[in-house]
C-alpha positions in Angstrom: -8.3 -20.1 12.2 -5.4 -18.2 10.0 -4.4 -20.8 7.9 -3.3 -19.6 4.1 -5.1 -18.9 1.9 -4.4 -19.2 -2.3 -2.7 -16.4 -3.8 -3.0 -14.8 -6.9 -2.4 -11.8 -9.1 -5.1 -10.0 -10.4 -4.7 -6.6 -12.3 -5.7 -3.2 -10.6 -8.0 -0.6 -12.2 -6.4 2.4 -14.1 -8.1 4.6 -16.8 -4.0 4.6 -18.6 -3.8 5.6 -22.6 -1.7 3.2 -24.5 0.8 6.0 -25.3 1.7 6.6 -21.9 4.1 3.6 -21.6 6.0 5.2 -24.0 5.7 8.8 -22.7 6.8 6.9 -18.8 9.4 5.2 -20.6 10.7 8.4 -22.7 10.8 10.4 -18.8 12.7 7.6 -17.3 15.2 7.0 -20.1 15.2 10.7 -19.9 16.1 11.3 -16.5 18.5 8.9 -16.6 20.5 9.3 -19.7 19.3 12.3 -21.5 18.2 10.8 -23.8 14.9 9.7 -25.6 14.0 5.9 -25.2 14.0 5.6 -29.0 17.7 6.8 -29.7 20.5 3.8 -30.3 21.9 4.6 -26.8 19.1 4.3 -24.8 18.0 1.1 -27.1 21.0 -0.5 -25.9 20.0 -0.1 -22.0 16.1 -0.2 -22.0 16.9 -4.0 -21.0 19.2 -3.4 -18.4 19.3 -3.2 -15.3 19.5 0.5 -14.3 16.1 0.9 -16.3 14.3 -2.3 -14.7 15.5 -1.0 -11.6 13.6 2.5 -11.7 10.5 0.6 -13.4 10.4 -1.9 -10.6 10.7 0.8 -7.9 7.4 2.2 -9.5 5.3 -0.5 -9.3 1.7 -1.8 -7.5 1.6 -5.2 -6.8 -2.0 -6.7 -5.7 -2.6 -10.0 -4.0 -6.2 -11.3 -4.1 -6.8 -13.4 -1.4 -4.6 -12.8 0.7 -6.7 -13.1 3.4 -10.3 -14.6 3.5 -13.6 -13.4 3.9 -13.7 -15.2 7.4 -11.0 -14.1 8.4 -10.6 -10.6 7.8 -14.3 -10.1 9.6 -12.2 -12.1 13.1 -9.5 -9.7 12.6 -12.3 -6.6 12.3 -14.4 -7.9 15.3 -11.3 -8.7 17.4 -9.9 -5.0 16.6 -13.3 -3.5 18.1 -12.4 -5.2 21.5 -9.0 -3.3 21.6 -8.6 0.7 22.4 -8.7 2.0 19.4 -7.4 6.1 18.8 -8.1 8.6 16.2 -5.5 8.4 13.5 -2.5 10.6 13.0 0.1 12.3 10.5 3.7 10.6 10.5 5.0 13.1 13.3 2.0 12.0 15.4 0.1 15.6 14.0 -3.4 15.9 14.0 -5.4 17.6 11.3 -8.8 16.4 9.9 -8.3 18.3 6.6 -5.8 15.5 5.7 -6.9 12.5 7.8 -9.9 11.5 9.7 -10.3 7.2 11.1 -9.4 5.7 14.0 -6.5 3.2 14.6 -6.0 0.4 15.9 -2.4 -1.2 17.1 -2.5 -5.3 15.7 0.0 -5.3 18.9 -3.1 -4.4 20.8 -5.2 -7.0 19.7 -5.3 -10.4 21.6 -4.2 -13.4 19.7 -3.1 -11.7 16.4 0.0 -13.3 16.4 -0.9 -15.5 13.3 -2.2 -12.2 11.5 1.4 -10.7 11.8 2.9 -14.0 10.0 0.6 -13.8 7.0 1.8 -10.6 6.4 5.2 -10.9 6.9 5.0 -14.0 4.8 3.0 -12.3 2.0 5.7 -8.8 2.4 8.8 -11.4 2.1 6.8 -13.3 -1.6 6.4 -10.0 -2.8 9.6 -8.4 -2.1 11.2 -11.6 -3.8 9.1 -11.5 -6.5 8.1 -7.8 -7.4 10.6 -4.7 -5.9 13.8 -7.2 -3.9 14.2 -4.0 -1.5 16.7 -4.3 1.1 14.5 -5.2 4.3 15.7 -6.0 7.4 12.3 -5.7 9.7 8.9 -4.5 10.8 9.9 -2.1 13.1 6.2 -0.8 13.6 2.3 -2.5 14.8 0.4 -2.6 12.1 -2.3 -0.6 11.9 -6.5 -1.5 11.6 -7.9 1.5 10.7 -11.8 2.4 10.5 -12.8 4.9 8.2 -16.2 6.2 8.5 -18.8 7.5 6.4 -20.5 9.4 9.4 -17.1 11.6 9.9 -16.1 11.5 6.3 -13.1 9.5 7.1 -10.7 9.7 4.7 -6.7 10.4 4.5 -5.6 12.8 1.3 -2.4 12.5 -0.9 0.8 11.6 1.1 4.0 9.1 1.0 4.6 7.3 4.0 7.7 7.6 4.4 8.7 10.6 7.3 11.5 12.5 9.2 11.0 10.4 12.3 14.0 7.9 13.4 11.4 4.7 12.0 8.8 6.1 9.8 12.3 7.0 7.4 13.4 3.9 7.7 9.9 2.3 5.9 10.4 0.8 2.0 7.7 -1.0 1.2 3.8 -0.7 2.5 0.8 -3.3 2.8 -2.8 -2.5 2.8 -5.2 -5.2 3.3 -8.8 -4.2 2.2 -11.0 -5.8 5.2 -14.5 -4.7 4.3 -16.6 -6.3 2.3 -16.9 -3.6 -1.1 -20.7 -3.4 -0.7 -20.8 -1.9 2.6 -19.6 1.3 2.1 -19.3 4.6 -1.1 -16.0 6.0 -1.6 -13.1 5.1 0.3 -11.0 4.1 -2.5 -7.1 3.8 -1.9 -5.7 5.2 -4.9 -2.1 5.2 -5.3 0.5 7.5 -7.8 3.2 5.5 -9.4 3.0 7.7 -12.6 1.3 10.2 -14.3 -2.0 8.3 -13.4 -3.7 7.3 -10.4 -4.1 3.8 -9.9 -6.9 2.4 -7.7 -6.5 -0.6 -5.1 -9.1 -3.6 -5.1 -12.3 -3.6 -3.3 -12.4 -7.2 -3.1 -12.0 -8.2 0.6 -8.8 -9.8 2.0 -7.1 -9.0 -1.2 -3.6 -6.8 -0.6 -2.0 -4.0 -2.3 1.7 -3.4 -2.4 3.9 -0.3 -3.0 6.5 1.5 -2.2 6.4 3.5 0.9 7.3 7.0 -1.1 4.8 6.5 -3.3 2.1 9.2 -3.2 -1.4 7.8 -2.4 -4.6 8.4 -0.3 -8.2 6.9 0.3 -11.0 9.3 -1.0 -13.6 10.3 1.4 -16.2 7.8 2.5 -20.1 8.2 1.6 -21.9 5.8 3.4 -21.0 3.3 6.0 -17.5 2.1 7.1 -14.0 1.0 5.7 -11.6 -1.0 7.3 -8.3 -1.6 6.3 -4.9 -3.4 7.6 -1.9 -1.4 6.7 1.9 -2.8 7.1 5.3 -1.5 6.8 8.6 -2.9 6.4 11.9 -1.2 7.2 15.3 -1.3 6.0 18.2 1.3 5.0 17.2 4.7 3.6 16.7 4.7 0.0 19.9 6.4 -1.8 
């Protein structure tokens, strides 16, 4: 149990016009330099470290096979033996218009040490290859969430960075798909890295990693139940 599966990248689903990349690059270049990207000055800067850093901070990274289907089912089954609580928002507030789900903390699940080890390794490798953020710790227990179709489970657009002493240090968020895609309708994880939202893979065992400041949501579950596992990596606040 808990043996590491093969890892491979795969594309996210997105309705993205070809011209959007140019528009976004013009926007970033103008915001940093006060000029359109195709100006002579920006041509010199477009491959520079500052521009690449901005693009990297808006990236959404996906890993297929982060966990096997059997491992996902083991995590869900074990979590159902641990106490569950109604999901709260950052700041420990409750608002069913914004979020409705049940959550279990991985720290309360017996025999889950291998899960945390896998999550740490996945985040570490993703940060090294894609983000290069200054990460220092995992200051919170990972969270297993269940979004039920009977309750219209959902999580409206939000950012994972909050005002609390721990939430303000969140830098990378990773969400693992624990459910089989055919077990529920709705319940898409959507992330907004730019002008258009991307939809995370529903493949069981896939992991989606993104900067914690990016807006994202879980659309309402219409039928069945969606289970997911979320972990945050922490470090000095973005500046």
